[in-house]
TIPA-319778 format. One line per 4 residues: number of its first residue (from 1); their letters; for each residue x, y, z of C-alpha. Coordinates in steps of 0.001 Angstrom, whole numbers, plus 500000, padded with zeros to 6 digits. Layout:
<nodes>
NUM = A = X:Y:Z  ...
</nodes>
This chain:
<nodes>
1 = MDEL = 380551:290365:498211  380753:294126:497626  382109:296116:500536  382196:299848:501057
5 = AISV = 384359:302053:503218  382010:304480:504954  382138:306984:507758  379294:307655:510158
9 = KIAD = 379193:310299:512843  377848:309375:516264  377825:311940:519064  379964:314269:516929
13 = RPYK = 382671:311631:516435  383361:310084:513031  383657:306307:512803  385144:304731:509708
17 = MTVK = 384146:301196:508878  383943:298716:506066  380461:297331:505511  378639:295160:503016
21 = AEEE = 377033:297330:500350  373560:296032:501228  374076:297038:504891  375138:300627:504243
25 = EVIR = 371673:302163:504375  370645:300404:507581  373927:301401:509274  373482:305033:508283
29 = KAAR = 369869:304924:509460  370976:303427:512782  373555:306189:513239  370870:308829:512564
33 = LINK = 368566:307173:515093  371327:307071:517715  372081:310754:517163  368381:311626:517356
37 = KIEE = 368062:309772:520677  371210:311459:522000  369682:314833:521140  366377:313892:522806
41 = YANT = 368139:312827:526007  370383:315902:525952  367287:318116:525812  365467:316179:528539
45 = YAFN = 368006:315132:531168  370966:316600:532982  374241:315033:531900  377940:315509:532446
49 = DNQD = 379241:314445:529040  378451:312418:525934  379339:309229:527808  376254:309708:529980
53 = LLAM = 374094:310250:526906  375559:307216:525125  374907:305063:528185  371291:306232:528370
57 = VSLW = 370770:305627:524635  372374:302178:524937  369986:301315:527751  367017:302545:525682
61 = FSTS = 368070:300455:522653  368703:297370:524779  365333:297696:526478  363584:298173:523141
65 = SLKA = 365356:295141:521692  364408:292937:524637  360773:294062:524437  360712:293298:520700
69 = QTAV = 362219:289839:521269  359561:289089:523891  356801:290283:521553  358119:288083:518739
73 = RTDN = 358248:285053:521031  354685:285736:522186  353498:286163:518594  355260:282930:517591
77 = DDLI = 353675:281069:520503  350243:282414:519550  350801:281408:515930  351908:277899:516891
81 = NGLQ = 348897:277482:519181  346573:278678:516441  348106:276303:513905  347850:273390:516327
85 = TLEK = 344178:274187:516919  343565:274399:513174  345397:271110:512613  343266:269449:515307
89 = LLSE = 340047:270775:513765  341095:269589:510308  341972:266150:511677  338618:265897:513456
93 = HKEG = 336771:266991:510312  338713:264512:508160  337973:261647:510549  334306:262599:511016
</nodes>
């Protein structure tokens, strides 16, 4: 398992970490997305310090994650229902 020592900057603070080589790109992309959201909120809302911006970005990411989880569950339920219907039709056709 190859690991890399990297540094990412979030809200103008560097964070050093050791990550799996295959995770480096997604971690760097996540840091860029966080910084982009921080900038968006800084340009849109009044804030006292970076802590306020980080809290707002954390809430946005959490909300987005929960919405995505719900969508996946709904899609899975729809897929299961569709497969069950198909299985029933195939069984009826086989028997008939």
